[in-house]
C-alpha positions in Angstrom: -34.0 -85.4 35.6 -34.6 -83.4 32.4 -31.4 -84.5 30.7 -31.6 -85.9 27.2 -29.7 -89.1 26.6 -29.7 -89.0 22.8 -26.0 -89.6 22.1 -25.6 -91.8 25.2 -28.5 -93.9 24.1 -27.0 -94.4 20.7 -23.7 -95.3 22.1 -25.2 -97.9 24.5 -27.1 -99.6 21.7 -23.9 -99.7 19.6 -22.1 -101.3 22.6 -24.9 -103.9 23.0 -24.7 -104.7 19.2 -20.9 -105.1 19.6 -21.5 -107.6 22.5 -24.0 -109.5 20.4 -21.6 -109.6 17.4 -18.9 -111.1 19.7 -21.2 -113.6 21.4 -20.7 -112.0 24.8 -23.3 -112.9 27.3 -22.1 -110.5 29.9 -20.3 -107.2 30.1 -16.6 -107.6 30.7 -13.9 -105.0 31.2 -11.9 -106.3 28.3 -14.8 -106.0 25.8 -15.7 -102.6 27.2 -12.2 -101.4 26.6 -11.9 -102.9 23.1 -15.2 -101.2 22.1 -14.3 -97.9 23.7 -11.1 -97.8 21.7 -13.0 -97.8 18.4 -12.4 -96.4 15.9 -8.6 -96.6 15.7 -7.0 -93.3 16.3 -9.9 -91.8 18.2 -9.2 -89.1 20.8 -8.8 -89.7 24.5 -11.9 -87.6 25.2 -13.9 -89.8 22.7 -12.7 -93.0 24.4 -13.5 -91.6 27.8 -17.0 -90.7 26.7 -17.7 -94.1 25.3 -16.4 -96.0 28.3 -18.4 -93.7 30.6 -21.6 -94.8 28.9 -20.6 -98.4 29.4 -19.6 -97.9 33.0 -22.9 -96.3 34.0 -24.9 -99.1 32.4 -22.6 -101.7 33.8 -23.3 -100.6 37.4 -27.0 -101.1 36.8 -26.4 -104.5 35.1 -24.1 -105.6 37.9 -26.9 -105.2 40.4 -29.1 -107.5 38.3 -26.3 -110.0 37.6 -22.9 -109.9 39.4 -21.2 -111.5 36.4 -21.4 -108.1 34.6 -18.1 -106.3 35.3 -17.9 -102.6 35.9 -14.9 -100.8 34.2 -12.9 -98.9 36.8 -12.9 -95.1 36.7 -9.2 -94.8 36.1 -9.4 -96.2 32.6 -9.4 -93.6 29.8 -9.6 -90.5 32.0 -11.0 -87.4 30.2 -8.1 -85.0 29.6 -10.4 -82.3 28.5 -11.8 -79.4 30.5 -14.8 -77.1 30.2 -14.2 -74.7 27.4 -13.9 -71.0 28.3 -16.8 -69.2 26.5 -16.3 -66.1 24.4 -18.1 -63.0 25.7 -19.1 -60.9 22.8 -18.9 -57.2 22.9 -21.5 -54.9 21.5 -19.2 -54.2 18.5 -18.9 -58.0 18.0 -22.7 -58.4 17.9 -23.0 -55.5 15.5 -20.3 -57.0 13.2 -21.9 -60.4 13.2 -25.3 -59.0 12.5 -23.9 -56.9 9.6 -22.2 -60.0 8.2 -25.4 -62.0 8.5 -27.0 -59.3 6.4 -24.7 -60.2 3.5 -25.9 -63.8 3.4 -27.8 -64.9 0.3 -30.6 -65.0 -0.5 -32.0 -61.9 1.2 -34.5 -63.9 3.2 -31.7 -66.0 4.7 -29.9 -62.9 5.7 -33.0 -61.5 7.4 -33.5 -64.8 9.2 -30.0 -65.0 10.7 -30.0 -61.3 11.6 -33.1 -61.7 13.7 -32.1 -65.1 15.0 -28.7 -64.0 16.3 -30.2 -60.8 17.7 -32.8 -62.7 19.6 -30.2 -65.1 21.2 -28.0 -62.1 22.1 -30.6 -60.1 24.0 -32.5 -63.0 25.6 -29.9 -65.7 26.3 -32.2 -68.3 24.8 -30.8 -71.7 23.9 -30.4 -72.4 20.2 -33.1 -75.1 20.3 -35.5 -72.9 22.2 -35.3 -70.1 19.6 -35.6 -72.7 16.8 -38.6 -74.2 18.5 -40.6 -70.9 18.7 -44.0 -70.8 16.9 -46.0 -67.8 16.1 -48.4 -68.6 18.8 -45.6 -68.3 21.4 -45.2 -64.5 20.8 -47.5 -62.3 22.7 -47.0 -58.8 21.2 -49.5 -57.2 23.5 -47.7 -58.2 26.7 -44.2 -58.4 25.2 -43.9 -62.0 26.4 -42.3 -65.0 24.7 -43.4 -68.5 25.7 -40.6 -71.2 25.6 -41.9 -74.7 25.0 -38.8 -76.4 23.6 -36.9 -76.2 26.9 -34.0 -78.4 27.8 -35.9 -79.7 30.8 -39.3 -80.0 29.1 -40.9 -77.2 31.1 -42.8 -74.3 29.7 -41.7 -70.9 30.8 -42.6 -67.3 29.8 -40.0 -64.6 29.6 -40.6 -60.8 29.2 -38.7 -59.1 26.5 -38.1 -55.4 25.6 -40.7 -54.0 23.2 -38.0 -53.5 20.6 -37.3 -57.2 20.6 -41.0 -58.0 19.8 -40.9 -55.3 17.2 -37.9 -56.9 15.5 -39.6 -60.3 15.6 -42.8 -58.9 14.1 -40.8 -57.2 11.4 -39.1 -60.5 10.5 -42.5 -62.3 10.5 -43.7 -59.8 7.8 -40.6 -60.5 5.7 -41.2 -64.2 6.2 -44.9 -64.1 5.3 -44.1 -62.1 2.2 -41.5 -64.7 1.1 -43.7 -67.7 1.9 -47.4 -66.6 2.0 -48.6 -70.2 1.9 -46.1 -72.0 4.1 -47.5 -74.8 6.3 -44.9 -74.6 9.1 -45.9 -72.2 11.9 -42.3 -71.8 13.2 -41.2 -68.2 13.8 -37.9 -68.8 12.0 -37.9 -70.5 8.6 -35.2 -71.9 6.3 -35.1 -71.0 2.6 -37.2 -74.1 2.1 -39.9 -72.9 4.4 -39.1 -75.5 7.1 -38.0 -75.0 10.7 -34.3 -74.3 11.1 -31.9 -77.1 11.9 -29.7 -76.6 14.9 -26.4 -77.9 13.4 -27.0 -75.7 10.3 -27.4 -72.6 12.4 -24.1 -73.3 14.2 -22.4 -73.9 10.8 -23.6 -70.6 9.4 -22.6 -68.8 12.6 -19.1 -70.3 12.4 -18.8 -68.8 8.9 -19.9 -65.4 10.2 -17.3 -65.6 13.0 -14.6 -66.2 10.4 -16.0 -63.4 8.2 -15.6 -60.8 10.9 -12.2 -62.2 12.1 -13.3 -63.2 15.6 -11.1 -66.3 15.6 -8.6 -65.1 18.2 -5.0 -66.3 18.3 -4.3 -68.6 21.2 -7.9 -69.8 21.7 -8.5 -73.5 21.8 -11.7 -73.0 19.8 -13.6 -70.4 17.9 -16.5 -68.4 19.5 -19.8 -70.4 19.4 -23.4 -69.6 18.9 -24.0 -70.9 22.5 -21.6 -68.3 23.8 -24.3 -65.6 23.2 -26.1 -67.2 26.1 -23.0 -66.8 28.3 -22.7 -63.2 27.2 -26.3 -62.5 28.2 -25.8 -63.9 31.7 -22.6 -62.0 32.2 -23.9 -58.7 30.9 -27.0 -59.0 33.0 -24.9 -59.5 36.1 -22.7 -56.5 35.2 -25.8 -54.4 34.8 -27.0 -55.4 38.3 -23.7 -54.6 39.9 -23.5 -51.2 38.2 -27.0 -50.3 39.4 -26.3 -51.4 42.9 -28.8 -54.2 42.9 -28.6 -57.0 45.4 -27.1 -59.7 43.1 -27.5 -62.5 45.7 -31.3 -61.8 45.7 -31.5 -61.3 41.9 -29.6 -64.3 40.8 -32.5 -66.7 41.2 -34.5 -64.5 38.8 -31.7 -64.9 36.2 -31.8 -68.6 36.7 -35.6 -68.7 36.1 -35.2 -66.5 33.0 -32.6 -68.8 31.6 -34.6 -71.9 32.3 -32.3 -73.4 34.9 -33.6 -75.6 37.7 -31.5 -73.8 40.4 -29.0 -70.9 40.7 -26.1 -73.4 40.9 -26.6 -74.2 37.2 -26.4 -70.5 36.4 -22.9 -70.1 37.8 -21.5 -72.1 34.9 -22.5 -69.1 32.7 -21.0 -66.4 34.9 -17.6 -66.4 33.3 -15.2 -64.0 34.9 -14.5 -60.9 32.7 -12.2 -58.1 33.7 -15.1 -55.7 34.2 -17.2 -58.3 36.1 -14.3 -59.1 38.4 -13.6 -55.5 39.1 -17.2 -54.9 40.0 -17.2 -57.9 42.3 -14.0 -56.7 43.9 -15.5 -53.2 44.5 -18.5 -54.8 46.2 -16.3 -57.0 48.4 -14.2 -53.9 49.4 -17.4 -52.0 50.2 -18.7 -54.7 52.4 -15.3 -54.9 54.2 -15.4 -51.2 54.9 -18.8 -51.4 56.5 -18.2 -54.6 58.6 
């Protein structure tokens, strides 16, 4: 279904290794619980995630052999909830970009200024931007081809000419810094290799701290992925302001973001005061004409 099972696959293999080490021939609820509790002092969310992996596999294994027990759903309930994204203002983006310009060396600064800017104005996933190659940029048509999609599907997105200009300017800086580099990635590290996702998030977290975006009362700091939320919300606000039929336009946003259906896009449409006010105005207008 297009969902990567990287972490879940690792957990499952760890659980199987645990069963082997304890000479267990079948899955039992007791062994599953003992394994899910590891390591000592782990959080309830971590235990819930581990047991969920076992439960899913145990359902399959139970069909093949009824001696395999399926842990009930009430064990280790996940106390967490979906984190509320941070919607960056234009001033926030400008401050983050300026802070990125202070990174060292200068090439690293140029890389993150362009990288952050691209995510902010296109809503690309972090991995999609990292996976871009030079051949994916069509400067003549102002189209970017996304090949490293979450669902393994290739899509093409139009971008404003200014976006392509910024990318081309960065490429010239990159080529001057590494004229003989072998990697054809658009974005390069200071070692002339493709960027690493976790590293980009770590750098971004430092920029968030540098510009004092860590708000009091928030459960977590603004993330790199929140730029994608901001793009979706700001696109919707722009449509409401222009009087566009949002119900008709939403599937276009879903396609642009690389979602399989509009329902997935609703996760990104976080309510902001401005967005809620625009929606309320639209509802009032419909009521007056009904």
